[in-house]
C-alpha positions, 0 to 999 in steps of 0.5 A: 478909514485912515486916522489922522495925525497932527503931524508928521513927527520926527521926535518920539513925543508930542509936546503938550503946554504942560504935560508930554506924551512919549509914545514911541511904543504905543500902537494908538500915537497924538492925533487930532481926534483923541486931543478934541475928545479930551478937550471936549470931556475938560470942558464939560467937566469944567461946568458940572455943579461938582468935579468928579472924585473918580475918573476911570480911562479905558484904554488910555494907551499913552494916558493922553485923556487921563493927562487932559483932564488931571490938567482941569481938575484939581481933587480927582483921582484917576485911575487908567486901565491899558492891557497893552505891556508896552503902551501901558509902560509909557502911560506910567512913565508920561503920568510920573514926569507929569505934576499931577502923578499922585492923581494918576494912577495906572493897571496892565489889565483888560477892562473885562479883567479888571477889578475893583470896588469903585463907582467911577462919577466919569469914565471916558474912552476912546476904543479901536474899532477897526472891524474885518480889516487886515491886521499888520505884524504890530500886535500893539497897534493892532490892539489899540486900532481893533475892536476885536481886541475890545467889543462893543458891546464888551464896553457897553457891560463894562461901562455899566458895571463900573459907572457910578448911578449918577456918573456920566460915560463918554465915548468915541466913534466913528459915527456906524459904530456909535449907533450900533453902539447907542442901539444897545445902550438903550436896552441896558437902559444907558442913555445918549444925553449929548453928543457932537457930530465932528467933521474935517471940514465943512460938507465933508463926511461925519469922521467922530461922533462925542456921546456922553451917557448917563443912567437917567433919561433925558432930551439928547441934544446934539450939536456939530462941529467942523475941524478945520476951516477952507485954509486946512485951519483949527475953525474958533470952535475947535480951537477953544478945545486945543488951546489950553493943550495945544502949543500955539501954532495954526490957531486962528486966534 
């Protein structure tokens, strides 16, 4: 499985409309699927009756998702957990240089060791997912990409531990990993209520699945999103999630 990057970048950063992501030291760079996930969760927040007061970003990496959510929330305080020292340092710098630095807090630890009295209204995670594949020499990249650094069952247990009874947990995984995670989640009474199936192009295999979980059981809804059209331009649907963040290139609008 190949991660699709936004573009070949001569710089060590990716510039968004309202913030910059420095990413030279992080194993997980800015990716299209990560940005779509952040944009989707941000669009969900804007539909909430009440803005979440406490958000947790598990495995923040560069801090991308937290910064995307900070952009659309005026009052939310965002805690982030990142085990890798280099990625943590980069995320901390990205937060510090953003206009929302007073609402962003980083913790260099694993989610297994993260201790707090908080219960979070919203938890978000773009976890590592490669299994049984050869790891490279870059230990930071291995932590970011390989599930040995955060097994799905550990992620589930600690999301449940930290989630408010009325809270929402958002997760992105490849298709098979999401199916397995949903099966485990149901046994622990964390229920999928909404999912988006993501394909790179029409008739392509499923690339990622984004799912919203809650403790309250309901009828699960499923929609599908195509990232790019036959001309490799963003579809209108995907661009709607990206347009408030990306500088205006490759826009279908």
